[in-house]
C-alpha positions, 0 to 999 in steps of 0.5 A, a space after each residue: 683483953 685477949 681471949 685465946 687469940 680469938 678476941 675479934 670473934 668475942 667482939 663480933 658475938 657481943 656486937 651481934 647480940 647487942 644489936 639484936 637486942 636493941 632491934 628486938 626492943 623496937 619491933 616488939 610493938 609490931 607483934 603485940 599490937 594485935 594482943 592489946 584488946 584489953 587496953 581498948 576494953 579498959 578504955 571503953 569501961 572507963 568512958 562508958 558513962 560519957 556520951 562523947 567518948 572518942 575512939 581509942 587511939 589503937 582504933 586509928 590507923 593513922 595513929 598506929 601508922 605514926 607509931 610505926 614511923 616513930 622508930 624512923 624518926 628516932 633513928 634520924 634523931 639518934 644519928 645526929 649525935 652518934 658520931 660525936 658520941 662515938 668519938 667522945 665516949 667510944 663505941 661501947 659507951 655510945 652503944 651502952 647509952 643508946 641501948 640503955 635508952 632503948 631498954 628504958 623505953 621498952 620498960 616504960 612502954 606498957 605504962 605508956 600504952 595505958 597513959 595515951 598516944 603521946 606517951 607511946 609515941 615518945 617511947 617509940 622514938 626513944 626505941 628508934 634512937 637505939 636502932 640508929 647505931 646499926 650501920 655505924 656499929 657494923 662498919 666500926 666493928 668490921 674495920 677495927 676488929 676484923 682482918 682485911 680478908 674477913 671484913 666482908 664476913 664481919 659485915 655480913 654477920 653483923 647485918 644478920 641482927 635484923 633477922 635474928 631480932 625477928 626470929 627471937 621476938 616473933 615467936 616469943 611475942 606470940 607465945 606470951 600474948 596467949 598466956 595470962 601474962 599478956 602482951 606487957 610480958 613481951 616488953 618485960 622479957 625484952 628488958 630482962 634479956 637486954 
């Protein structure tokens, strides 16, 4: 595919967009956890008649910390088959597969929150698998699509996906949490954009 002799820049833009959206999926929870009061209220309404109801998992700092760590676990898991998949189905096939996995986990996340801690942990690990392509993809796109002179620029631009995902997700999550749509709408919007 040639685009006015600027194909490399189209590839750069698409790669940056893809990485930004995958990382946005993984950080949406970081910004919506403060809006999940309805989940705790619903839990305590259901368990109001039971005297031995345990605290909700959202009230356990150890469990919340493990949910933040689940992204790193997923990243480690996704790193193992990454090079094999890149050689087997190609860079774009691998990115599509990992992106679809991350998008599925993001779509299922609000349902997982209502189900319980284990389901949420699994969704966070799946989101983390998507993030494992960040470094390999940055290097591959720069080595295959940039000139020798512009390789550093390509790496620098592709590395900005981490900042771009926060620039997008943070204000969107804040705005949507305040609406009647609530925190689940953040995850659904992430799925629509991905």
